[in-house]
C-alpha positions as CSV (number, residue, x, y, z in Angstrom):
1,M,-65.2,1.4,16.9
2,L,-62.7,4.1,18.0
3,W,-59.6,3.5,20.1
4,S,-57.1,5.6,22.0
5,L,-53.9,6.4,20.2
6,S,-51.8,8.1,22.9
7,F,-51.7,5.2,25.3
8,E,-50.7,2.7,22.7
9,R,-47.9,4.9,21.2
10,E,-46.0,5.0,24.5
11,F,-45.1,1.4,24.2
12,L,-44.3,0.4,20.6
13,T,-42.2,3.3,19.4
14,M,-40.4,1.2,16.8
15,I,-43.6,1.1,14.9
16,K,-44.3,4.8,15.0
17,D,-44.1,6.4,11.5
18,K,-43.3,3.2,9.7
19,V,-45.0,2.8,6.4
20,V,-46.8,-0.5,6.3
21,L,-48.5,-2.0,3.2
22,I,-51.1,-4.8,3.8
23,T,-52.7,-6.9,1.2
24,G,-55.9,-8.8,2.0
25,A,-56.6,-5.8,4.2
26,S,-60.3,-5.5,3.9
27,S,-61.3,-7.9,6.7
28,G,-60.0,-10.4,9.2
29,I,-56.3,-10.5,10.1
30,G,-55.4,-7.8,7.6
31,A,-58.0,-5.3,8.9
32,A,-57.2,-6.1,12.5
33,T,-53.5,-5.6,11.9
34,A,-54.1,-2.3,10.1
35,K,-56.1,-0.9,13.0
36,L,-53.6,-2.0,15.6
37,L,-50.6,-0.7,13.8
38,A,-52.3,2.6,13.0
39,S,-53.1,3.0,16.8
40,K,-49.3,2.6,17.3
41,G,-48.4,5.4,14.9
42,A,-47.8,3.5,11.7
43,K,-48.8,4.9,8.3
44,L,-51.0,2.3,6.5
45,V,-51.4,1.5,2.9
46,L,-54.3,-0.9,2.5
47,G,-54.9,-3.2,-0.5
48,A,-57.7,-5.7,-1.4
49,R,-60.2,-6.2,-4.1
50,R,-63.3,-4.7,-2.3
51,E,-63.0,-0.9,-2.5
52,D,-66.0,-0.3,-0.2
53,K,-64.4,-2.3,2.6
54,L,-61.1,-0.5,2.1
55,Q,-62.7,2.9,2.1
56,A,-64.7,2.1,5.3
57,L,-61.5,0.8,7.1
58,T,-59.5,3.9,6.0
59,Q,-62.2,6.2,7.3
60,E,-62.3,4.3,10.6
61,I,-58.5,4.6,11.0
62,E,-58.6,8.3,10.2
63,A,-61.5,9.0,12.5
64,A,-59.4,7.5,15.4
65,G,-56.5,9.8,14.6
66,G,-54.5,7.4,12.5
67,T,-53.1,7.6,9.0
68,A,-54.1,5.4,6.1
69,A,-54.5,5.3,2.3
70,Y,-55.8,2.5,0.1
71,Q,-55.7,1.2,-3.4
72,T,-57.6,-1.8,-4.8
73,I,-55.4,-4.8,-5.9
74,D,-55.7,-8.2,-7.3
75,V,-52.6,-9.9,-5.9
76,T,-52.5,-12.3,-8.9
77,D,-51.7,-9.4,-11.2
78,A,-48.0,-8.7,-11.0
79,A,-48.4,-5.1,-12.4
80,A,-51.0,-4.3,-9.7
81,N,-48.5,-5.3,-7.0
82,Q,-45.9,-2.9,-8.6
83,R,-48.5,-0.2,-8.7
84,I,-49.5,-0.4,-5.0
85,V,-45.8,-0.4,-3.9
86,Q,-45.3,2.7,-6.0
87,F,-48.5,4.2,-4.5
88,A,-47.1,3.7,-1.0
89,K,-43.9,5.4,-1.9
90,D,-45.6,8.3,-3.7
91,T,-48.1,8.8,-0.8
92,F,-45.7,8.5,2.2
93,G,-42.3,8.9,0.7
94,R,-41.0,5.4,1.6
95,L,-42.1,1.8,2.4
96,D,-40.8,-0.1,5.5
97,V,-43.0,-3.2,5.8
98,I,-45.1,-5.3,3.4
99,F,-47.6,-7.8,4.9
100,L,-48.7,-10.3,2.3
101,N,-51.9,-11.5,3.8
102,A,-54.3,-12.2,0.9
103,G,-55.4,-15.9,0.8
104,L,-58.0,-18.4,-0.2
105,M,-59.0,-21.8,1.4
106,P,-61.6,-23.6,-0.7
107,N,-60.6,-27.0,0.8
108,S,-62.0,-30.3,-0.5
109,P,-60.8,-33.9,-1.0
110,L,-58.5,-34.4,-3.9
111,S,-60.9,-37.0,-5.3
112,E,-63.5,-34.2,-5.9
113,L,-61.2,-32.8,-8.6
114,K,-62.0,-29.1,-7.9
115,T,-59.2,-28.1,-10.2
116,D,-60.4,-24.5,-10.7
117,E,-60.2,-24.0,-7.0
118,W,-56.8,-25.6,-6.9
119,N,-55.6,-23.1,-9.5
120,S,-57.1,-20.2,-7.6
121,M,-55.3,-21.2,-4.5
122,V,-52.0,-21.5,-6.3
123,D,-52.6,-18.1,-8.0
124,V,-53.5,-16.2,-4.8
125,N,-51.6,-18.1,-2.1
126,I,-48.3,-18.6,-3.9
127,K,-48.2,-16.3,-6.9
128,G,-49.7,-13.5,-5.0
129,V,-46.9,-13.7,-2.4
130,L,-44.3,-14.0,-5.2
131,N,-45.8,-11.0,-6.9
132,G,-45.6,-8.9,-3.7
133,I,-42.0,-9.9,-3.0
134,A,-41.0,-9.1,-6.6
135,A,-42.6,-5.7,-6.3
136,V,-41.0,-4.7,-3.1
137,L,-37.5,-6.3,-3.1
138,P,-35.9,-3.7,-5.4
139,T,-37.0,-0.9,-3.0
140,F,-35.9,-2.8,0.1
141,K,-32.6,-3.7,-1.3
142,A,-31.9,-0.1,-2.5
143,Q,-32.7,1.3,0.9
144,K,-30.9,-1.5,2.8
145,S,-33.9,-2.1,5.0
146,G,-37.4,-3.6,4.9
147,H,-39.6,-6.2,6.4
148,V,-41.6,-8.9,4.5
149,I,-44.4,-10.6,6.5
150,T,-46.6,-13.3,5.2
151,T,-49.6,-15.3,6.4
152,S,-49.1,-19.1,6.0
153,S,-51.2,-21.5,8.1
154,V,-50.8,-24.4,10.5
155,A,-51.6,-26.3,7.3
156,G,-48.1,-25.1,6.2
157,L,-46.7,-27.1,9.1
158,K,-48.6,-30.3,9.1
159,A,-51.0,-32.2,6.7
160,Y,-54.8,-32.3,7.0
161,P,-57.2,-34.5,5.0
162,G,-59.2,-32.3,2.7
163,G,-56.5,-29.6,2.7
164,A,-53.9,-31.0,0.3
165,V,-53.7,-28.1,-2.2
166,Y,-54.2,-25.4,0.4
167,G,-51.6,-27.0,2.6
168,A,-49.2,-27.3,-0.4
169,T,-49.5,-23.6,-1.1
170,K,-48.8,-22.8,2.6
171,W,-45.9,-25.1,2.7
172,A,-44.6,-23.3,-0.3
173,V,-44.9,-20.0,1.5
174,R,-43.0,-21.4,4.4
175,D,-40.0,-22.5,2.2
176,L,-40.1,-19.3,0.2
177,M,-39.9,-17.1,3.2
178,E,-37.1,-19.1,4.9
179,V,-35.0,-18.8,1.7
180,L,-35.8,-15.1,1.5
181,R,-34.5,-14.7,5.1
182,M,-31.3,-16.6,4.4
183,E,-30.6,-14.9,1.1
184,S,-31.2,-11.5,2.5
185,A,-28.8,-12.3,5.3
186,Q,-26.1,-13.5,2.8
187,E,-26.6,-10.3,0.7
188,N,-26.4,-8.0,3.8
189,S,-29.6,-6.3,2.6
190,H,-30.9,-6.0,6.2
191,I,-34.3,-7.2,5.1
192,R,-36.2,-9.0,7.8
193,T,-38.9,-11.6,7.4
194,A,-41.7,-13.1,9.4
195,T,-44.1,-15.9,8.6
196,I,-47.4,-16.3,10.6
197,Y,-49.0,-19.8,11.0
198,P,-52.6,-19.2,12.2
199,A,-54.8,-21.9,13.4
200,A,-58.6,-21.3,13.9
201,I,-59.0,-17.5,13.6
202,K,-62.3,-15.8,13.1
203,T,-62.1,-14.5,9.5
204,E,-63.9,-14.9,6.2
205,L,-61.6,-17.7,5.1
206,L,-64.3,-20.4,5.3
207,A,-66.5,-18.5,2.9
208,T,-64.3,-19.7,0.0
209,T,-65.0,-23.4,0.8
210,T,-67.6,-24.8,-1.6
211,D,-67.4,-28.6,-0.7
212,S,-70.3,-29.1,1.7
213,A,-68.8,-31.9,3.7
214,T,-65.5,-30.2,4.2
215,L,-67.2,-26.9,5.1
216,K,-69.4,-28.6,7.7
217,G,-66.4,-30.1,9.5
218,A,-64.4,-26.9,9.3
219,Q,-67.3,-24.8,10.5
220,A,-67.8,-27.0,13.5
221,L,-64.1,-26.8,14.4
222,Y,-64.1,-23.0,14.0
223,D,-67.3,-22.6,16.0
224,E,-65.7,-24.4,18.9
225,Y,-62.3,-22.9,18.9
226,Q,-61.8,-19.7,16.8
227,I,-60.3,-16.6,18.4
228,S,-60.2,-13.0,17.3
229,P,-57.9,-11.8,14.5
230,D,-56.7,-9.2,16.9
231,R,-54.7,-12.0,18.5
232,V,-52.7,-12.4,15.3
233,A,-52.4,-8.7,14.8
234,S,-50.6,-8.3,18.1
235,V,-48.0,-10.9,17.1
236,I,-47.4,-9.1,13.8
237,A,-46.9,-5.8,15.8
238,F,-44.4,-7.6,18.0
239,A,-42.4,-8.8,15.0
240,I,-42.3,-5.3,13.5
241,D,-41.4,-3.7,16.9
242,Q,-38.1,-5.6,17.2
243,P,-34.9,-3.6,16.7
244,A,-33.6,-3.5,13.2
245,D,-30.8,-6.0,14.0
246,T,-33.2,-8.6,15.3
247,N,-35.3,-11.0,13.2
248,V,-38.1,-13.2,14.6
249,S,-39.0,-15.3,11.6
250,E,-41.9,-17.7,12.5
251,F,-45.0,-17.5,14.7
252,T,-47.6,-20.2,15.2
253,V,-50.8,-18.6,16.6
254,G,-54.0,-20.3,17.6
255,P,-56.5,-21.0,20.3
256,T,-55.1,-22.3,23.5
257,D,-57.6,-25.2,23.6
258,Q,-57.4,-26.2,19.9
259,P,-55.4,-29.4,19.4
260,W,-54.1,-28.4,16.0
C-alpha cells in the first residue's frame, strides 16, 4: 500500500529529517509507526529478527518516497543493540529517536510454571529495553538531545489474572522510563521520554501465548475490541512532534469501547 508524502509533511515538520530507530519493527505497532513517520519525512532504521519482513517494509517505504534502512537484531543481545545504534549513525549521520518496541506476551497462570516463558519475557521486555537504552544513552548525552520511546502495556498500569510475569515486565518498563525522564532532567541532557500503554491492538502479540485457556480468553477479547496499530503510531508521531523543550511522557491507548 502506497501513501501520499507531500500532504502529510505539511503538518508535522518537527518530524521531518529526524533519524528514528525502531526495534520490533517487522510488524504491528513497529511497522505502522515506521510507515507513518516515513510519510512525515523521518529517516527510519528498522530492527527486528525477521529479515524478510524488514526487507519488505523497507522496500514499501522507499517505493512510497520515504527513506529507510534495516538491520536484523535480537534485542536480548547487548552487542547487537550497540551495532544497530552505530549502523543508524553510520547510515544517516546521527540518531534522534529510539523506539524500543520489541516485546513478548506468552501469558499463563503462575501455577502452570511456564518458567522458560517467564525468562523469555524478562529477557525481551526488560533486558531488551535496558540494552537499547544502554546503547543509545552515550550518543544522546553527547549530542545533548534525543528521545527514548518504549512500548509498555495497560498491564503495566493494572494487574490481570494470567498476566503476572508479563505485567511485571511492563511495570518495570514504566518505572525505568520514569526514572530515565527524571535523571535526564536533572542532568540537563535534554533527553525526552515517552511510554506507550496499549490495550487491545491488532498485532502478532497473541501468537506468543501457548497456554490454551489463556489464549482462548485473550483471543475473544481481542476479536471484540482490537483496533489498528495505526492508532498507536499516530500517538507516537504526536510525541515526537512536540518542541524540543516539551516532554509528553505517558500515553494510554486503546479501543473506546474496551473496559480495560
